[in-house]
N, C-alpha and C positions, 0 to 999 in steps of 0.2 A: 302696436299698430303702426309704428313709425315706418314711413316709407311705403306702406301699402295704400294704394289709392284706388283699388278696385271696390266698387259698390259702397262707397262711403256714405253713411247716413248723416242726418243733420246733427245728431248729438255728438258723433265722432268728429264732425267738421268743427263744431264749436270747441270741443276739447282740444283738437289739434291747434286751433288758433290760440287758445289760452296757453298751451305749452310751447308755442313757437315753432311748430312743425310746418314750415312753409311748403314742403313737398306734398304733404297730405292735403293742405289747404288748396294748393294748385290743382291737385288731382280731383278734389271735390268739385272745384269750380269747373274743371274740364268735363267732369261727369254730370254736370247739370245742377249742382247745389247752388242756390242763389247766394250772391255775395252778402246780402242783407238777411240771411237766415237768422232767426231769433228763437230764443227759448220761450217758455210760457210767460215769462215776465217781460218779454220784449228786449232782452239783452242779446245783442248781436255778436257775431264773431269779432267784429272790429272793436267793440267795447271790451271784450275779454282780452284781446291782444293788447289793447291800450293799457289796461290795468296792470298787465304783467310786463310792460316794456318790450313787447315783441315787435320791434321796428320793421323787420323784414316782412312779417305777416301783415302788419298794418299797410305797408306799401303794396303788397300783393292784393289785398282786399280793396284798397282805394283804387288801384289800377283796374280792378275788375268791376268798379262801379259802386262799391259800398258807400252808403250815404253817411257822411260825417256829421250830419245834422239830426240823425235818427235819435229819438228819445224812447226810453223804456217806459213802462207803465207808471214809474215813479218820477218821471220827468228828467232823468239823468241821461246824458249823451256821452259819446266817446271822450270829449274834452274833460268831463268830470271824472270819468273812469281813469283817464291818464294821470290824474292827481295822485293816484295810488302807486304809480310806477316810480322807481328810483330815478329814472331819467324822464320824468313827465314833461319837462320843457321840450325835449327833443321829440317826444311823441306828439305833443300838441302842435309843434311846428309842422309835422306831416299833415295835420288836419286842416291847416290854413291854406 
């Protein structure tokens, strides 16, 4: 699905954020997918991008209004998810 931004669904949007596909994320946002779209556990695209160190996607989502303070149903937010990234310090700096 890389590069295809036509009719992106929420699950594809979340997956694109996790794999770092900024073009698909931008296309989803342009197509009306909310920046804070979340899965059934409350995990947002921003959280998924943070966990995998996807800095460009994090910037795209934050510029689109994604909430860096959002918490999932377990109380974890993007900053906690960034701890799993190899460059978590850089990711957390984007959130401040």
